[in-house]
C-alpha positions in Angstrom: 59.0 89.5 86.6 57.5 90.5 83.3 58.7 90.1 79.6 57.2 92.7 77.6 58.5 93.1 73.9 58.3 96.7 72.2 58.8 97.2 68.1 61.3 98.4 66.5 59.9 103.0 67.0 61.5 106.4 66.7 61.8 107.9 69.0 62.8 111.7 70.4 64.8 111.2 73.6 66.0 113.8 76.1 67.5 112.8 80.0 65.2 114.4 83.0 67.9 115.3 86.2 66.1 116.6 89.0 63.0 115.9 91.4 60.8 113.2 90.2 57.9 116.0 90.5 59.7 118.3 87.8 59.3 115.9 84.7 56.6 117.0 83.8 59.1 120.1 82.2 60.9 117.4 81.1 58.3 116.6 79.1 57.1 119.9 77.5 60.4 120.6 76.9 61.0 117.3 74.4 57.1 117.7 73.5 58.4 122.0 72.5 61.1 120.4 70.7 59.0 117.5 68.7 56.8 119.5 67.5 59.7 122.9 66.2 61.3 119.8 64.4 58.6 118.8 62.4 58.0 115.2 64.0 54.7 113.9 64.7 54.1 112.6 68.2 53.0 109.2 68.4 50.3 109.0 71.6 48.7 105.5 71.0 52.4 103.7 71.1 54.6 102.7 73.7 56.6 105.5 75.3 59.8 104.3 77.4 61.1 106.2 80.5 64.6 104.1 81.9 65.6 104.6 85.2 69.2 105.1 86.0 69.3 106.8 89.1 67.4 106.5 92.1 70.1 107.5 94.7 68.9 111.1 95.3 65.3 111.9 95.3 66.3 115.4 94.3 68.7 114.5 91.0 67.1 111.3 90.0 68.2 110.5 86.3 65.5 109.1 84.0 65.9 108.9 80.2 62.5 109.7 78.3 61.6 108.1 75.2 58.9 109.6 73.2 57.9 108.1 70.2 57.3 109.7 67.0 56.5 110.1 63.4 
């Protein structure tokens, strides 16, 4: 096990509830929301994916945290 400390940051967040190979669509929606709302993505900062449900491969539940300014 590895311990990782991520510094406090500001995130735009969405939930992906679909197949894993569809996650790109959720990121595109999130990135459009960030731009539309006047935020700037901080590409070089840590971004987080929290996997909440692995039971159904067609309905994975993943929280997507994209660092913003």
